[in-house]
N, C-alpha and C positions, 0 to 999 in steps of 0.2 A: 855612964850616964842613957838614960833610954827615952826613947820617941815622947813620950805624956809629960815624964819630969822636965825637959827642955822647951816644954809649949806653955807654961804658965799662960794657958790661957783668961785667966778672968785680968791680968794684968792687958792681955791683947784688949780685950770688950772695955777695958775704961779707958785705955788711950785710943782705941777706934770705935766708938759707938756703934749699934746696930740702933733703927728704926726712929723715935722721936730723937733717942742722942744725936742720928745725922742728918737728919731732917730739920731739927728745933738749934742743935746746936753747932755742930760745924760747917752742914752747910747754911747758913747765917752767922758764921765768923766773918767780922770785921776781917779786909783784906790783908791789912798789916799785921794783927794777929797769927792769922795765916801763912804770911810770908818770913813770918818769924818761926812758927813753928816749922813749917817746911827747911828753913834754912839749918835748928838744929837735927833735923835729921837727915838731911844733906851732908852736914858734914860728919856726922855719924858714916854713913855707908860711904863716904870720899873717903876717910882714915881706913875702913875695913877692904876698900878697893886696892891702894897702893899697896896689899901687903900679896896679891894677885899678880901671877907674871903676866899676863893678859894686859893689866892696865899697868902696869909698872912699865913694861916695855915700849908698849905705844905712847904714851905720855911721856918716858922721858925723850923718845924718837922725835916728839914733838920738840923738843926743848923745855918741856916744864918739871918743876921740881913741887914736891909739895905743898910749898908753902908759897907757891903762886896763886894754888884757888883758895880764897882764905873767904867766902862765902857763898851761895846760890846766885848773886851779881855776876859771878866771876865761871858761871856752869859755862857759857858758850865757847872758852879756851882751851877746853876739853874736845879732842877729836869725837866725833860720833864713830860707829862702826854698826855695820851690819851682820846678817847672817853669812854672807861671804867671808869678812875677817872670822867669827868664829870657823867655821868650817876648814878653814888654809891653817886655824890653829891647832884641829884636829890631825888634821893631814901631818903637821910637824910635829905634832907631840901626840901618835895615839896611844890608846881609844879614846880618849875622852879630851884631849886640849891640854889648855892650861887657862882657860880664862876661869876656871872653878875655885874655890878655896879650898879642900879638901886636906889638902899635905899640909894646912895651917890652921887645921882644925881637929886635930885628932881624937877620933871617941867620939865626935858629935855625931849622932844618926844623920843619913841624907839618902832621900827619898830620890829615884831614879828614873825618869819618863822620856819619850822623845817626841820633837813635833810631828805630826803628819804626812812630813813630805812630801806637799802638796805642790812646793816651789821649788822639790831638788831633794834631796838624800836626807833621812830626817835626823834632826840634831836632838844631841843627848841634851837634857833637860835636868838640872840639879834642885836640889831643894833643901836645907836645913829645917829640924820641925817648926819653929818660929814663922821662917818664910812660909812653909805648905801652909801652914793655919794662917797665915795672915791674909795667903792669896783665898781660903776657903772661906774665911769671916768678910773680906770686902764683897765677895759675889754673895752671898746671903742679904747680906746690906743691900743689893742691887735688886737682890729679888724681890726681899720686904718694899725696897723703896716703888716697886713697882707692881705691889699689891698681892705678891704672897701671902696666902695663910697658912695657920698650923694645923686647921684641918683640909689641905688640900692634899688631892694626891698627884704627886709629881712623874710623868712618863717621860724619860730621857732617851734620845737616841743618840746620845753623842755616843763615839767608838773605844774603847776599850784598847788590851794588849798592850803593848810597849808605850802607846800613843797618850797620851797625857789629860786631853778630853773626857773622857767618859768617867775617871776616875776622880778627878778634880770635882765633878759635877757632883759625883755620889757622896767624894766628903764634905762639901759645902751643905747638903742638905741635910745628911745626918749628923753634922758635927754641931751645926748653929740654929736647924729649926726643929719644930716637931711634925715639917710633913712627912707622908709615907712616901716612900720614894721607891720607883719602880725603872732597874737598868737594864733597858730592852738594849740598847745598845745599835749597831750600823745593823742595814738589810741583812746581811752576812752572817751578825751575830744571831739574830732572832729576823724571822721571814719576814715581809710587811705584812704580808696576811696574818700571821702568827700575834705581828703588833698589835694592829686593830684592832681584831678580836680580845687580846688584851686589855687594851683600854676601853675597850667597850665591859668586858666581865668584871674589870675590877676598880670603874668608875672615875677614872682619871679624869681630873679638872683641868691639870695644867701640862700643859708640853712643852718641852724645852730641845733645842738641837740647832742647826743647823738650816735654816729656811728651805733650801730647797728640797732635803730628803721631807721637810716637813709637809712641805706642800705635796710631796709624790705621796707621801701617806693617805693624805686626802684624796686623791683619787685611787687609790686603792681601795679605801673603806667607799666608794660611790660602784667599785665593779663591784664588788660584794653584794651592793647593794642595800647597803646601810645610808639612813638619813642623818648626815653628818650637822649637828644640832641636837637632834632627838636622842638616839641611838648613840652617838659619842658626844658627849655633852662637855666639852673644851670650851672653860672660860677665860683661859690664858695661857699665850704662846709669848716665850720669851727665847730670843736668839738672836741670830747674826742676819739680820734684816738685808744690811747694804742698801742696793738701790730697787731691791725687791718694793713689789707696791703692796703697803699695811693694806689699801681697801680691800684688795682680791686675794690675800694670804687669810683676812677674815672673811672674807665672804665664801674660801673655803672651807672653812673650819665652822661655820653656823654662825657668823660673827661675834669669835671669841678675840677677845681683847689681844692686839700685836703689838710686842715692846722690843726693842732693840740693847743690846751693848756691845762692848767693843772691849777686846785684849788679847793678846797673844801668849803662848806657853811660857816662854821670858819672865811675861810679867803678872799673869794673872788680868784680873777686868780693871780696864783703867776708868773707863766711861760708862754708864749707863744712862739711857730713858727715864724719865719720869714719868708720873701722870699728867702732865701737859703735855705730850707726844712733840715736844721742841726742840729736840737735840737731844744729846748724852752729857750728863755731867759729868766732869773729870771728879774724880775722888782727889782730890789736893793734897788732902791730908795725908796722901801715900801715894802718889805721883808728881812728880814735875815736866809737866810736856811743853815743847816745841814743835811747831809747825816748820821745817825745811825746805828748803830748795834741792828738787830730786839733782839739780844737774849744780849749780852754783851752794851750794852747800851752807847756806848761808839762812836765817830764820826770818820767814814770810810773816808779812801782820796780818792781821787777824783779819779774816774774810777769805784772804786767799787760799788757794790752795796749797798744800804740801805734803811730806812725810811727815809724820806720827813719828817724833820723837822722846823717847822715853827716860825718866832717871826714876828709877825707883827706891822710894824714900824709906825702906824696912828691911829690904833685902841687905842685911848687913852681915850676915851668917856664913853662908857657902859660894854662893854665886852673884854676886852684887852684877844691879844694871844698870850702867851709866852711862847715857848719851845712845841709847840703843837704838838705831833709826832703822823702822820696819819695813820701811819699803810702802806703808800701805797710805794712800790719799786720804787726806780729808782735809778739813777749815775751821776755824774758829769760829762761832756765832759771835759777832759784834753785839745784837742786841740785847737789852735786857731781860732777865728771867721771867717768863711767866708768874711762876712760883714765889717770886720774891728771894731766889737764891743767887748766893753769892759766887758761884763754880762759876770757874769760866765750863761752856759748852762746845763742846763738837758736831759737827754736820753728820758724823757716821762716817761709814767704810764710802769711799767713794771709788776706787778702784786700787791697785798695783802698779807705781812706778814700773816696777820691772815684768809686769805683765803686759805690757802695751805693744799694740803694732803698729807702724807707721806705715799709712795707705795712701803714695803720691801726696805727700805731703802733709794729713792728715791723721793724729792720735788717738786711734779705736781700740776702747777697751770692751773686753767680754762682760762686764758688766754692762756697760752700754746698749749692748746688744740684747740683753735677757732682761734691762726693762724695759725695753720697747714692747716684747713679746709677750709683757704680762697682759692680761687681762682679755687677750685676741679669739676669738671663739675657733675652735676646733682645734684647736692645739694644747697639747697635755703641759706645756710649759718647760718641755726638756728640750736644750739644744745643745750644739759642738758649732764653736768656732774652728775653722782647720784652715791651718796657712800654709802659701806651700809658694816657691820661687818658680816661675812660668814666664818663658820668653826675656828673661832679664829683669823682671820687675814683679816684688813681694804681690800677691794675690790672695782674697781672701774668700772661703764660702763656707755659708753658716747654714748647717744641718738643723732641722727643724722637725721634732715628734708632733705627726696630724694623726687626728680621727678620722680627718675627710676620706671620701674615695676618691681612686688614682686618679679618676679619670677631672677631678677639679683640680690636682698636683698643679698641673702648670700655671693656669688664673690665679693659685695662692701663691708662686715664687714669683710671680709676676708684680702679684701687690706686694709682698713685703719686702723687693727687692728694691718697691720704687718707694718704701717706706724708707728703709734704710739710706738709701741716696740722699732722700729728703733730710730727715734726722741725724744723720754721722754726717755727708756733706762729702761721699763717697760713695765710686760705685763697689758693690761687693756680692757673691753668687749667690744664691741658695738653692738648696736641697729637702725635700718634700719626705722624710721615711716616717715608715708605719711607728706604731707606741711600743716602745721597748728597745727598739735597736741598739740605740745609743748607750746604753746601759753599760754595755762591756768598754766603753769606752769614756764614758764620763766618770766609771764606778759609785753613780749614784746610789749603789744597792748598799755595797760596800766600805765606800770613804766618806771620812766625815766632814771633806768638802770637798766635791764632784770638781771635775775637771773640766774647765770649760773653751780651754785652747790647745790646740792640738796643733805642733807646731812642726811642718814637716820639711822647712825649707833645708837643712842639710842634706834631705833624702832626693829634694829635685834640683841641686844647683846642677 
């Protein structure tokens, strides 16, 4: 069987519609009908997952048998897992681990990519043809929901190579839209100055990627003397905004409308912002999402912050995903949808529970530091949190790139130190550096997701 024969894309489009089929159909479906649809799809995925050694071993060790989980109401009985569990699987059964079902699906084509490795060694990702195209379809759904037009020219700054991101976005736009797609990649794949020139020459109208680099490109455009908004007419930005200021990013790009979406390599897009900019709508016909307490491992009520824990309701071919704890923090918004849609909404990416530093009893997230720096004068927006253990306690220094002259650095460091102390509730050091100094440490030009935390505690113990 070849890849295309295994996809049945027309059936996918009927079952998971785009455009009005989503906004006027799935998104307005009565909750009881949606729950019944989720349940049917969950049971199919569950049957497949029992065939995969990783799940069979974990669930059996938890004292479960196949008949113990009869519906989605019982999903909480299944133990959640994290990337650490997947990496242990790989260590025990190299090179691919035992969390895939390749051995029980002989002859089915498999797409192999990896995660970016931002939080550790890159993890292999496996997709059968159907699950791969489903992820592509759902992201196209998100882009259309946000206002993508078939006449748009889409400039993508997602990375390629083994990492999944750039390939995923390219397949999405190429397979399920009619927009023109320009696959620029990171600053290593296509130099930042060249990217800006290509955007101007080809008339890019939509910019997609991680917003750290998207913001960086606006800085590069201004260094080149271009008028962002006139020379570069980007009308829409869709990426992973997290706690980045929508307003400051929009201003940087001449008033472009900024949209957020959330997903991970294992799952594809899970939730996407719509035209109301009132949270990220979970694609509940394709995913079941719980928010779990990082410590107690229990489901938290709507409105409370917890780890996003996902079961993918269409991945029943190669790599089932059942209760994957992403360690990404978010919360469900319990307020009614301004659009009148029935789907649950996430507040977006609020940080990582495994990328938090505790200073004198206060939890500090690099994302919160970045949020405080947005829109501040004379800085580029680039920063790095350096953590060390000094004289028996953990200390953090925030390195900030600035265009200001050196004779102002001392006063500015004092001002930013006071800002952090007031907003974060703890004392941190501040060091001002020249533009571009941090690039090699954050990987802003080379990585899909730049590093914002440099943990040197093992070096300074």
